[in-house]
N, C-alpha and C positions, 0 to 999 in steps of 0.2 A: 392652463394645465401644464404640469411639469413634464418636460421631455423625458422619454424613457429610451435608454440605449439598449442595444442587443447585449445579451449575456456574453461575457468573454469566453473564448475557447479555452478549455483546460487541457493542454497537451498531456498525453500519458507520460508517466515517469520515464519510460524507456526512450521516448522521443527526446525528452530533455537531456538524458544521458548522451544520446547520439549528437544532439546539437552542441552540447558543451565540448565534447571531444572534437567534433567537426570544426568548431570555431577556432580552436588552438591549432588545428592542422592547416586550415585555410589562411590563418593569419601568419603562419610561419613559425609560431612558437614551437610546434612539433615538426621537425624536419623529416624529409623522406629517409627511411631507414631507422628512425627512432623506435625504440621499444615502448609499447604502452605498459602501464602497470598491469599486474595480474588481475584477474577477475575479483579476487578477494580484496586486493588493494583498492580497486575501483569502487567496490561496494562500501568500503570504509570511507573513502574520500567523499563520495556522493551521498552517503547515508541512505542507500537504497538496497533492495533485495538483489540476490544473484540473478533471478529471472529478468529483472529490469535491465541489469547490466548486459546480460546475454542478448536480449532483444535489441538493445541499443547498438551493440556490436554487430549484430546481424544487419541492421540498416546501414552501418558504416561499410560493411563488406559489400553489400549490394551497390553502394555508391562508388566502390573501387578505391576507398580511402585507406583501408587497412587490409592486411592479409595475414594468414598464419605463417609464421616463420619457424626457425629451429625450436625444438622443444615446445611446439605449439604456441609460442609467444606471439602476441599480436604486434605487427610491424607496420608503421606508416608507409604508404606507397602513393605514387602518383597514378591516378586513374588513367587508363588508356582511352582512346577516342570512343570505342564501343561502349565502355562503361559510362562515360560522360553523356553519350547520346541516349543511352537507355534511361538514365536518371532524368535527363531533360525532357524526353518525350513523355515519360510517365507523369512528370510534374505538369507539363502543359495539358496533357489529356485530362488529368484529374482537376486541373484548374478551369476546365470548361472549353478547351479548344474545339472549334467546330469543323465540319467537313469543308465548308467554304474557306475558312481561315487557312487550313492546311494547303488547299489547292492554290490559294492566292500566293502563299509563301513559296510553294513549289514553282509557280509561274515566274516569280521574281528571281529565285536563286538558281534553279537548274538550267535554264537557257544560258545564263552567264557561265555556269560551270561547264556546260558543253563547249562553249566558245573557248574557254581556257584550255579545256582538255584537247581540243584540236591542235593546239600548239605545244602541248606538254606530254600527252600520253606516250608511254614507251610501247615498244612492240609487244612486250609481255602483257601490258595492261590492255592493249587492243585485242590481244589473243583471248584474254579473259572475257571481254565483252562478246567476242565471237562465240565462245563456248556457251555463254548464257543464251545468246540468240539461237544457236543450234539446238540447245536443249528445249527451248520454247517451241521451235519448229517441229521437233519430234513429239511433243506432248499432244495428247488427244484434245480436240477442240472443246470437249465438254469437261475436261479435267480442271475444274475451277481452282483447286488448291495449288496445282502445279503451275497454272498460268499466273496466278498471283505471286507465287514464289519466284518465278523467272522475271516477272515485271519488276519486283522489288530488288532482286539481285542485280538486275541491269543498272538500276540507279546506284546500287551499292558499289559495284565494280567501277563505275565511272567516278564516284567519289573517292574510292581508294587510289585511283590512278592520278589524282591531282597532286599528291605528295604535299598536302597542306593539312596539318593536324586540326587546326581550328575549323577550316571548311569541312573537313571530314566529320568532325563531331556534330556540326550544325546540320549537315546533310543527312547524316545517319539518323539523327533524331526525327527528321521528317520521314525518312524511309520507314521507320518503325510505325509511325502513325498512319502513313499511307497504306502500309501492308494490312494493318488492322481494319482500316475502313474499306479497302478494296474487297476484302473477303465477304463483305455484306452485300455486294452488288454485282460482282463479276459474272455470276451465272444468269443474271437478269439482263445483261447488256448484249445485244445482238452482235455477232461476229467479233467478239472481244479478242479471241485468239488471233484472228487474221489481222486485226487493226494494230494490236500491240506488236506483233511480229513485223509488220510492214514498217512501223515507225522505228523499231530497233534497227532494222536493216538499213534504212535511209540514214540514220544517225551514224552508224558504223561507217557507211560509205563516205560520209562527210569527214569523219574523223581520220580515216585513212588518207584522204586527199589533203588533210590539214587545212580544210576549208572552214575557217572559224564562223563566217557568216551563215553558211549552210548548216553547220552543226547547231548553231543557236536557233535558227529558224525551225529546223525539224524538231528540236526539243520543245520549242514553244507549241508546235502543232500537236506533238505527242501529249503534252500535259493538258492542252485544251480539249483534246479528244477524250482523255480520261475524265475530265470534268463533265463533259457532255454525257458520259456514261452514267453519272449520278443523276443527271436530269432525266435521262431515258428511264432509269430505274425508279424515278420519282422519289429520290432521297432529298429530304429537306437540308439544304446546305447550311442552314442556321442551326441545325441540330448538333448536339455535342457528340464527339466521336465515342466517348464512354458514357 
């Protein structure tokens, strides 16, 4: 019997427009600050409709690769860490990332990030972490959205303080996915407010003492506790986040 292959995916025209422009940006053919052709010129070059060009440009803007400059002309730009993280997290989630995979990655990266932070965070960065912890402390124990917000913001402020753009982009992409997943289970997890607050307090104490080993250890405990929350809430760790 003749083998049958799956039908090839047929990307929409606007995706092809986005990919063509993106390729020249990422390859360095189009440098930061370069002006893109006008919409009319892009339509003529690609042989597509204006709506396809506009949708392709919208995807590029979401990726942080272009922005509107003077006279509304499109300008090539370098995406910042937040934009890179958003694109990466969206791609991973759509690609089938599971709850278990996210937590496994958190467990590998964030304890080391906490260790580095103990020797690197400025007083200002430590102050930002304290502000997050204090906000969580004042939140109502049943305010699920607030608790999730402060839990994710704590990770975010720690990542910000590392002063490493590559690590920041990687950690931020995890933050976005952990935030989306925590909202599904936080109100089903007993004493979630108290447990997260306690972990944040211990991590901050270790960071203030510049105790790298203790900061790493408490971050590991914190992430493992978050993972146990999914077990308590009977979430299938093999299930996709999206």
